[in-house]
C-alpha positions, 0 to 999 in steps of 0.5 A, a space after each residue: 744256098 740256105 738263104 733268102 734273096 731279100 737283105 733288107 729289113 723294114 727300115 732300110 731302102 733296098 740301096 743303103 742297107 750296108 751304108 747304115 751299117 759301115 765302119 770308119 775305114 783307114 782308121 789303124 795301122 799295124 802299130 795300133 793293132 798290135 797294140 789291141 792285140 797285147 791289150 785283149 791278153 795283158 790283164 792275163 799275165 797279172 793274175 789268173 794264170 797262176 791258179 794252174 799252180 795248183 792244178 799242175 804244179 810249176 812244171 805242169 803248168 810250164 808244159 801246159 802254157 809251152 803246148 798253148 803257146 804252140 797253139 796259139 802260135 799255129 792258130 795265129 799263122 793259120 789266122 794271118 792268111 785267112 785274114 788277108 783273104 777275107 778282111 771282114 769284121 767278121 774275123 773267125 766267124 766270116 773264114 768258118 763262113 767261107 770254108 764250113 757253110 752257114 752253120 760253121 759260121 754261126 757256130 764259129 761267130 757264136 763261140 767267139 761272141 759267148 767269149 767276147 761278152 763273157 769276158 769283159 764281164 769277168 775282167 770288170 769284176 777283177 777291176 772291182 775287186 783291185 779297186 777295193 783292195 786298193 781302198 780307192 774312192 772308199 767303195 765298199 762294193 764293186 757294182 758301181 765300179 762295174 757301172 762307171 767302167 762299162 759306161 766310160 769305156 762304151 762311151 769312148 769306143 762310141 766317140 769313135 775308133 780311132 780314139 778308142 784305139 789310141 787309148 787302148 794303145 797308151 794303157 796297154 803301154 803302161 801295162 806291159 811296161 810295169 810287167 818289164 819293171 816287176 821283172 827286173 825287181 823280182 830278178 834279184 830274189 830268184 831262186 831255182 829251188 823256189 819253182 818246185 816248192 808245192 807238195 807232191 801228191 804221192 797218189 797222183 800218177 807220174 807225180 814228182 816235184 816237177 809235176 806234184 799233181 801228176 801227168 794229169 795236172 798238165 791237162 787240167 792246167 791247159 785253160 790257165 796256160 791259155 790266160 797268157 794269149 786268150 784273146 790275140 785271136 780278135 785282132 782280125 776283127 778290125 779288118 774293116 777299120 784297118 789301113 790295107 788290111 792284107 798286109 796290115 793284119 798278119 803283120 800286127 797279129 804276128 807281133 802280138 804273138 811275139 810280144 806275148 810270148 816274152 811277157 808269159 816267159 819273163 812273168 811266170 818265170 820272175 813270179 815263180 822264182 822270186 816267191 815260190 810257187 806255192 805261196 802264189 797259186 792261190 793269189 788274187 794278185 800274184 805279182 804283187 804276192 811276189 815281190 812281198 815275201 814278208 807282206 808288207 808293201 813296197 813302193 814296186 809292189 804298190 806300183 805293180 798293183 796299180 798297173 795291174 789295174 791298168 792291165 785289167 782296164 786294157 784288156 776290158 776296154 779292148 775287149 768290149 771293141 771286140 764283142 762289139 764287132 763280132 755282134 756287128 758283123 753277125 747281125 749285119 749278115 742276118 744271123 742275130 737281128 739286123 738292127 744290131 749292126 746300125 752304125 752311128 755318124 761316127 760309124 760305131 755300132 751303138 747298139 753292138 756295143 751297148 747291148 752286150 755292155 748291158 748284158 755284161 753289166 748284168 752279169 758281173 753285178 748278179 753274180 759277182 763271180 769273175 772266175 766263173 764267167 771267164 772260165 765260161 769264155 774260155 769254154 767258147 774261145 776254144 770251140 771257136 779255136 777248133 772251128 777257125 783252125 779247121 776252116 783254114 785246113 778246109 780251105 787250103 785243101 777245097 781252094 788251093 787257088 785262092 790268092 794268099 797274100 800271106 801263107 801260112 808257114 808249114 800250111 795245114 800241118 801247122 793249122 792241124 796242130 792247132 786244131 789237135 791242142 784246141 780240142 784238147 783245151 776244150 775237154 780240158 776245161 771240163 777238168 777244171 769248172 764242170 758247171 761253167 762248161 755246162 752253162 756255156 753248152 747251154 747258151 750255146 744250145 739256144 743259139 743254135 736253136 735260134 739259128 736252125 728255127 729262124 735266122 738261117 732263113 733270113 741271111 742277108 745276101 749283099 753281106 760281105 761274108 755271104 758275098 764272098 760265100 755266093 762268089 766261091 760257090 759261083 767259081 766252084 759251079 763254073 769250074 765244073 761246067 
């Protein structure tokens, strides 16, 4: 294996490396983790997905959402199996480390980290926009909102994971209830004729009223179809803080996906059918726009507006958690500076929370461009999806006898579908925002250089992901003898 045998930094005694990097065990059951999975995503129901209407029209976005929903469903089933096999805080990075080696683990973990560091920065910008548009606190600049959100919610996470997940669950519950109320409120105004009212681009190949931008519009709408599900793959990152992870994680991630599918269907159809696809395709707050055909606020639209803020807060809060755990796992194993994995007396990775939080605040305040940051996050996400799906295929082929408390329905066929669709979504990001895609590639290249030149020679043998890999290598060697 390409790692040094040393496993401690200069500030650690040989026997306390993992003790100083321990999370609080048994803090969450499947209900809280299901809430966490929904929380990652729920902000995408309130805003963002509708921009896909401008790329592909109702039909193009609908097909893109079905295909991306299929990708996530297939990937979720694969991750459910992998999380039961390797229940560590590394999540997708840990799975890829076992299947694809140190390079595969690092590439996957870095892609996930890009997603979970950039996405909170993007969402906090949207929170700032909401606060300003609602006229709250008399603010005319958003950066104080960014600072307040990062400081408050990182503080809650530092307090403890159990408390943090409960807060996340409550806020997510409010957001989900608001989506149901929205759908019921919009239902009386639903009109099928409103779905395909975007003008047709006659020059686009295969265009019609349902596909006004033609067949290519379906592909261009892929990243926006992802917004209904983006982030649900983060549930396994809670593995080391979960009760009975081999049983709890597969159950939670499957339930999360089920809830998200229902929310996606009712939100998409209710918003486009009530107001028309053309009217909401560029709206920053499409659900509110759908409830205000004459532009005047109603009690219901005000409620949904405030609830949209709750949805953004839920996703922001949970994504901070996900980013800290991914950074913690990569650091503990030596892929990133080891000091970032130290935990406090309350078993919270304090530097793993503070460092990405600081980066997120600086990016939000410096750019103010939530769409750009979110598109960079989507680029990182699609890379990780492809590598995690590939990891499932490799482990099924290479280690068929590995104990699997949960088995993916359909086996490698399921993860192969996820792999193909993830690669298609990765290419689609270039159709939507070339600048964001190349920025993400640049960040990725710097990270790869760091790993290739330095950290791959300083991995920590006793880290859980490395121990799993070492055990697998030893078993393979014995089987050849």
